[in-house]
N, C-alpha and C positions, 0 to 999 in steps of 0.2 A: 720513660717507664714502659716496660712491656708486661702485659698482664693477660693471662688466659684464664677463663672460668669454664670449667667442664662439669656438667651435671650428669652423673652416672647412675642416678636413681630416678624412679618415676612416682614414688609414693607421696612426695611432698613438693609443693610449689616452691621454686627458688627464684628470687629476683636477682638475676645476674647483674643488672645495672646498679642496684644498691650495693652489691658486693664490691663492684669496681669502685664506686664512690667511697665506700668504707676503707678499702685498702689505700686509695690515694690519700685520704685524709690522715690515716695513721702514719703512712710513710712521710707525709709532709710534716706532721708534728714531731717525728723522730729525725727529720732532716736526712732522709735516705731516699735513694732511687732504687729501683728493683726490676728484676726480670723474674716473674713469678707465674706459677701455675697453681690455681686454686681448684681442687677437685672436691665435689660434693658427692658422697656415696652413701651406702647403707651399712648396717652393722656387719653383715656377712663379709663384705669386701674389706672393710677396715680391720676386721678381725684377721682376715687372711694376710693383709699387709703387715699388721702388727706382729703376727707370728713369723712371717718370712724375714722381716728386716730387724725386728727387735727381740724375737724369741718369746714374745708374750702371747699366749693362746687365749685371748679374750678381746672382745670389742672395746674400743676406746672412743673418746670424743674427737680427738684431733691428733694427727701426726704431722711433723714438719721435717723436711729434709733439705739441708743446705747444700748447694752445689758449688757456690763460690761467694766470697765476701771480700770487700775492701772497706776502706773507711766510710765511703758514702754510698756504696752500692751493694746490694745483696741479690743473689740468684738462688732460687729454691722452689720447693713445692710444699703446699699445705693441703692436707687431705682431711676433710671433716665429715662426720657422720650426721646426716640430716635425721636419720632414724633416732640416734642417741639424743640429738638436740630436742626433738619433739617429746621424747620420753621424759627427759630431765625437766624441760619447761613445764610440762603437765604436772610433774611431781612438785615443782616449786611455784606453781600458779603464776607463771609469767609467759611472755611471748616467745615462741620458738625462734623467731627472727633475731631476737636479742641474744638467745643462747648460741645461735650460729655465729653472730657477730663476736661473741666472747671467744668462741673456738678459733675464729680467724685471727682475732687480735692476739690471742695466746700464741698461736703458731707464728705469727709475724714477729712478735717480741722474741721468741726463741731464735728465729732466723737473724734477728738484729743483734743478738748476743745476750739477752736476758736468760737467767737460769732459775729454775724452781726446785733444784735438788737440795740446796742448803737452806736452812731456815731463814737466815737474814736476806739472802738473795730472793727467796720465794716471796717473802713479805714485800720487797721492793717491786717484784714483778706483778704481784696481785694488786698492789697500790696503783701501779701504772695502768693495769687493765681497768680498774675502777674509774680512774681519771678519764681514760679514753672513751669508755662506754658512756660515761656521763656527758662528756663533751659532744658525743655523737647522738645523744638523746635516748639512750637505752637505760632503763632502770631495772637491772637484774642483780641478783646476789652473786658475789664473787668470794671465793674462800679468802681468809686472812692469811 
């Protein structure tokens, strides 16, 4: 596995070692190997990326870009907004680290092949997010 964690924001403390552990555990539970870049940024930057690549002119929580995939290996990039995570965590009275974990897991599942565009597929993806978060010791709400 090749994994790079890049912190492009200075407002919030990010534990890069915990992110690496989280990614390794999720990939192991999904029986996947990966070459990934995890970028932690702010709302301004993620809004710019969301507009540039997806045509959406607003800040979002997570973006994922797949570069290559095979049966057991995935290559891609996951971009998360720490600023969004802290805002949402405060609104829901839970830990921002758990919110960031949710964003990373959500991005990873997209890269692996999960889809949240159709109702049934979204339900499966959110169920898997809940399972993984619980397995990793996070107790935060996930949409149904």
